[in-house]
C-alpha positions in Angstrom: 0.0 0.0 0.0 2.8 2.4 1.0 4.7 1.8 -2.2 1.5 2.4 -4.2 1.0 5.7 -2.5 4.7 6.6 -3.2 4.3 5.7 -6.9 1.1 7.9 -7.2 3.0 10.8 -5.5 5.9 10.5 -7.8 3.7 10.3 -10.9 1.8 13.3 -9.6 5.0 15.3 -9.1 6.1 14.4 -12.6 2.8 15.7 -14.0 3.3 19.0 -12.1 6.8 19.3 -13.5 5.6 18.6 -17.1 2.8 21.2 -16.9 5.3 23.8 -15.5 7.9 22.9 -18.1 6.6 25.5 -20.5 4.0 25.7 -23.2 5.4 25.4 -26.7 8.5 23.3 -26.8 7.8 21.3 -23.7 10.9 19.3 -22.8 9.1 16.7 -20.6 11.2 13.8 -21.8 13.4 12.7 -24.7 10.9 10.5 -26.3 7.1 10.6 -26.0 5.3 7.7 -24.5 3.7 6.9 -27.8 4.9 7.7 -31.3 1.7 9.5 -32.4 -1.5 11.1 -31.0 -4.6 11.7 -33.1 -7.5 13.9 -32.1 -11.1 14.0 -33.4 -13.7 16.3 -31.9 -15.4 19.7 -31.8 -14.6 23.2 -30.5 -13.5 21.8 -27.1 -10.5 20.3 -29.0 -10.2 22.3 -32.2 -6.9 24.0 -32.6 -7.3 25.8 -35.9 -9.1 23.6 -38.5 -11.9 26.0 -38.9 -9.7 29.0 -39.5 -9.6 28.5 -43.3 -13.3 27.6 -43.7 -14.6 30.7 -45.4 -18.3 30.2 -44.5 -17.7 29.2 -40.9 -19.0 31.4 -38.1 -17.4 29.0 -35.5 -13.9 30.5 -35.4 -11.6 31.6 -32.6 -8.6 32.9 -34.5 -8.9 36.4 -33.0 -8.1 38.1 -29.7 -8.9 37.8 -26.9 -8.9 34.0 -27.7 -5.4 32.8 -27.0 -4.6 35.7 -24.8 -2.6 33.4 -22.5 -1.3 31.1 -25.3 2.3 31.7 -26.4 1.3 31.7 -30.1 -1.7 34.0 -29.5 -5.0 33.3 -31.2 -4.7 30.0 -33.1 -8.2 28.8 -33.4 -8.4 27.3 -29.9 -11.6 28.1 -28.1 -10.0 29.2 -24.9 -7.7 31.8 -23.4 -4.9 29.2 -23.5 -4.4 25.4 -23.8 -7.1 22.9 -24.5 -7.4 19.6 -22.7 -5.7 17.7 -25.5 -2.8 20.2 -25.4 -2.3 19.2 -21.8 -2.6 15.5 -22.7 0.0 15.9 -25.4 2.3 17.5 -22.9 1.8 14.7 -20.4 2.4 12.1 -23.1 5.8 13.7 -23.7 5.4 15.4 -27.0 7.8 18.3 -27.5 5.1 20.4 -29.4 1.3 20.4 -29.5 -0.3 18.2 -32.1 -0.9 20.3 -35.2 -4.2 20.8 -37.0 -4.9 18.6 -40.0 -5.6 21.6 -42.1 -2.0 22.7 -42.1 -0.1 19.4 -41.7 1.5 17.5 -44.5 4.2 14.9 -45.2 6.3 13.4 -42.5 4.7 15.6 -39.9 1.7 13.3 -40.1 3.7 10.6 -38.4 3.3 12.0 -34.9 -0.4 12.5 -35.4 -2.8 15.4 -36.2 -5.8 17.1 -34.8 -8.9 16.8 -37.0 -11.3 18.5 -34.5 -13.7 21.2 -35.9 -15.8 23.7 -34.0 -19.6 23.2 -34.5 -19.1 19.7 -35.6 -21.4 16.9 -34.5 -22.1 13.2 -34.8 -25.1 14.1 -36.9 -24.4 15.6 -40.3 -26.8 18.5 -39.8 -25.6 19.5 -36.4 -24.2 23.0 -36.3 -25.3 23.9 -39.8 -26.6 27.3 -38.6 -23.0 28.2 -37.9 -21.9 27.5 -41.5 -19.0 25.4 -42.6 -17.6 22.8 -40.2 -16.0 19.3 -40.5 -18.5 16.8 -39.2 -17.4 13.6 -37.4 -17.8 11.5 -40.6 -15.7 13.9 -42.5 -13.0 14.0 -39.8 -12.9 10.2 -40.1 -12.6 10.5 -43.9 -9.6 12.8 -43.3 -8.1 10.2 -40.9 -8.5 7.6 -43.7 -6.7 10.0 -46.1 -3.9 10.4 -43.5 -3.6 6.6 -43.2 -3.1 6.3 -47.0 -0.3 8.9 -46.8 1.3 7.0 -43.9 1.2 3.8 -46.0 3.3 5.6 -48.6 5.6 7.3 -46.1 6.3 4.1 -44.1 6.5 1.9 -47.2 3.5 -0.4 -46.8 0.3 -1.2 -45.1 1.9 -3.5 -42.5 4.4 -0.8 -41.4 1.5 1.7 -41.2 -0.7 -0.7 -39.2 2.2 -1.3 -36.7 2.8 2.4 -36.3 -0.9 3.2 -35.8 -1.4 0.4 -33.3 0.9 2.2 -30.9 -0.8 5.6 -31.3 -3.2 7.1 -28.8 -6.5 8.4 -30.3 -8.8 10.8 -28.4 -12.4 11.3 -29.7 -14.6 14.0 -28.1 -17.9 14.3 -30.0 -21.5 14.9 -29.1 -21.7 18.2 -27.3 -23.0 20.0 -30.4 -25.6 17.4 -31.1 -27.2 18.7 -27.9 -26.2 22.4 -27.8 -26.5 23.0 -31.6 -29.3 20.5 -32.5 -31.5 18.8 -29.8 -31.8 21.9 -27.6 -32.0 24.4 -30.4 -35.7 24.2 -31.4 -35.5 27.4 -33.5 -33.3 25.5 -36.0 -33.9 21.8 -35.4 -36.9 19.5 -34.9 -35.0 16.7 -33.1 -36.0 17.9 -29.7 -39.6 17.5 -30.6 -39.2 14.3 -32.5 -37.2 12.2 -30.0 -37.0 11.5 -26.3 -33.6 11.9 -24.7 -33.2 8.1 -24.7 -34.1 7.9 -28.4 -31.8 10.7 -29.3 -28.9 9.1 -27.4 -29.5 5.8 -29.2 -29.4 7.6 -32.6 -26.2 9.4 -31.8 -24.5 6.3 -30.4 -25.4 4.2 -33.5 -23.8 6.8 -35.8 -20.8 7.2 -33.4 -20.1 3.4 -33.5 -20.2 3.4 -37.3 -17.4 5.9 -37.4 -15.4 4.2 -34.6 -15.6 0.9 -36.7 -14.1 2.8 -39.7 -11.3 4.1 -37.5 -10.7 0.6 -36.1 -10.6 -0.9 -39.6 -8.0 1.8 -40.5 -5.6 1.0 -37.7 -6.9 2.8 -34.5 -6.4 0.5 -31.5 -5.8 2.7 -28.4 -8.9 4.9 -28.3 -10.1 7.2 -25.5 -13.7 8.4 -25.8 -14.4 11.6 -24.0 -17.9 11.7 -22.3 -20.0 14.8 -22.4 -19.5 17.4 -19.6 -22.3 19.2 -17.8 -23.7 21.1 -20.7 -26.6 22.3 -18.5 -24.1 24.3 -16.4 -22.5 26.3 -19.3 -23.0 30.1 -19.2 -25.0 29.8 -22.4 -27.6 27.3 -21.0 -27.7 29.2 -17.6 -28.5 32.4 -19.5 -31.2 30.8 -21.5 -32.8 28.3 -19.1 -31.7 28.9 -15.4 -34.2 30.9 -13.3 -31.5 32.3 -11.0 -28.5 32.2 -13.4 -26.6 29.7 -11.3 -28.6 26.6 -10.9 -27.6 24.1 -13.6 -30.3 22.9 -16.1 -30.8 19.4 -14.8 -32.8 18.1 -17.7 -29.9 18.8 -20.1 -27.4 17.2 -17.8 -29.6 14.2 -17.4 -29.7 13.8 -21.2 -25.9 14.1 -21.3 -25.7 11.3 -18.8 -28.0 9.0 -20.9 -25.5 9.5 -23.8 -22.5 9.0 -21.5 -23.8 5.7 -20.1 -24.3 4.3 -23.6 -20.9 5.5 -24.7 -19.3 3.7 -21.8 -21.0 0.5 -23.0 -19.5 1.1 -26.4 -16.1 0.8 -24.8 -17.0 -2.6 -23.4 -18.3 -3.8 -26.8 -15.1 -2.9 -28.7 -12.8 -4.3 -26.0 -14.8 -7.6 -26.0 -15.5 -8.1 -29.7 -12.7 -6.4 -31.7 -9.2 -8.0 -31.7 -6.6 -5.9 -30.0 -9.0 -3.0 -29.3 -8.0 -1.0 -26.3 -10.8 1.5 -25.8 -11.4 3.5 -22.7 -14.0 6.0 -21.5 -13.0 9.3 -19.9 -15.7 10.5 -17.5 -15.6 14.3 -18.2 -19.0 14.6 -16.4 -17.5 13.4 -13.2 -14.4 15.6 -13.5 -16.6 18.7 -14.1 -18.8 17.7 -11.2 -15.7 18.0 -8.9 -14.9 21.4 -10.3 -18.5 22.5 -9.6 -18.8 21.1 -6.1 -15.2 21.6 -4.9 -14.0 24.7 -6.8 -11.8 26.0 -4.1 -9.7 22.8 -4.3 -8.8 23.8 -7.8 -8.4 27.6 -7.2 -11.7 28.4 -9.0 -14.2 31.0 -7.8 -16.5 31.9 -10.7 -18.5 29.0 -12.0 -21.6 30.4 -13.8 -20.2 33.2 -15.9 -17.9 33.3 -18.9 -14.7 35.3 -18.5 -15.5 36.8 -21.9 -18.9 37.3 -23.5 -22.0 39.5 -23.6 -25.3 39.4 -21.8 -26.6 37.4 -18.9 -23.8 35.2 -17.5 -21.7 36.5 -20.3 -23.4 33.6 -22.1 -25.9 35.2 -24.5 -23.3 36.2 -27.1 -19.8 34.6 -27.1 -16.5 36.4 -26.8 -16.3 39.2 -29.4 -13.2 40.3 -31.3 -10.9 42.5 -29.2 -13.4 42.4 -26.2 -11.7 42.9 -22.8 -11.9 39.6 -20.9 -11.8 39.2 -17.1 -8.4 39.7 -15.5 -8.6 36.8 -13.0 -8.8 34.1 -15.6 -7.3 31.4 -13.4 -10.4 31.7 -11.1 -13.0 31.2 -13.9 -14.3 27.8 -14.9 -15.6 29.1 -18.2 -13.7 31.2 -20.7 -16.8 32.1 -22.9 -20.4 31.0 -23.2 -19.5 27.3 -23.8 -15.8 26.6 -23.4 -13.6 26.1 -20.3 -10.6 28.3 -19.4 -7.1 27.0 -19.6 -7.3 26.6 -15.8 -10.2 24.1 -16.2 -8.6 22.4 -19.2 -5.4 21.8 -17.2 -7.5 19.9 -14.7 -9.6 18.0 -17.2 -6.5 17.1 -19.3 -4.5 16.0 -16.2 -7.2 13.8 -14.8 -7.9 12.3 -18.2 -4.2 11.4 -18.4 -4.0 10.1 -14.8 -7.3 9.5 -13.0 -7.6 11.0 -9.5 -10.6 8.8 -8.7 -11.8 5.5 -9.9 -14.8 7.3 -11.6 -12.5 9.4 -13.8 -11.8 6.7 -16.4 -13.0 3.3 -17.4 -11.3 0.8 -17.7 -8.1 2.9 -17.7 -6.8 6.4 -17.9 -4.8 7.7 -20.9 -1.5 7.1 -19.1 -2.2 3.4 -18.8 -3.8 3.3 -22.3 -0.4 4.5 -23.7 1.4 1.7 -21.9 -0.8 -1.1 -23.2 
């Protein structure tokens, strides 16, 4: 027992050292724990793929986004790092994983980020925000990457061996609720389907794409569950009577989806050869931030650091708007997205679980070692 506690303490200390080692050009270790890291998702993980989409309204390549990021505004929907930036650091990568939109050639070998703001599992999700790269198109882009890796590495066998060692993180579904099911002015899904039916529809489509990824070499896959969407400044502004009580019906719907996603992990691990899937319980991690904020240095939970209107959540952060000064004390950066302070915690606990509820069956650190 004592040796186990010592090991956890040493690993925790190592994480602190990595996170304090710098931002760009992190020198955590000589070699990363895995050769490559691939990311698929939405604006929580996007790091610039929407920048070049002319008709997209879902962009964050302007100040004050990136105000605390060394490279300034890059397309990340935060004041600084995203959760996958933190995970990349902890995996030992010397730089953050680059966006697919600007990555070619041998740079593909260490992985790319396909995530796109406003993207959903459903094709129509987010359409009111214009251009975006849906989940199925992100998977198509991954297949294109695999074809290029086959050429770079000299054959399908070498590519398959390389990809089998990579970590994949997939974070999809938030927009299928925020920018579809709970947006009746643009979508009929909320009137057509119960939360249970909607979750079943989403999971069925999700699994189809995961199978394509698996058939194209993905083996170590971490699926990020939905956070507490009903606690975002946007939903508090629209649906909370006092502006601070979370919208429980929305959170309940998220948990229906999450429970089904966790079962997907079991299915892949049981029925697909060499599949090593895991579920990251973002909902549980966020619950801790909401119920024990002082433990994490957080003080403001219901208002965006940057935004307009009630809870700073009715209109998201505008170009050149002055954000709050005490950003490390805010849970949310804008109407929807966490601050770097929150992303640091989510990324760290995704990498190394602090409670048994954080990840199932393993955290990303153990996934990398499998």
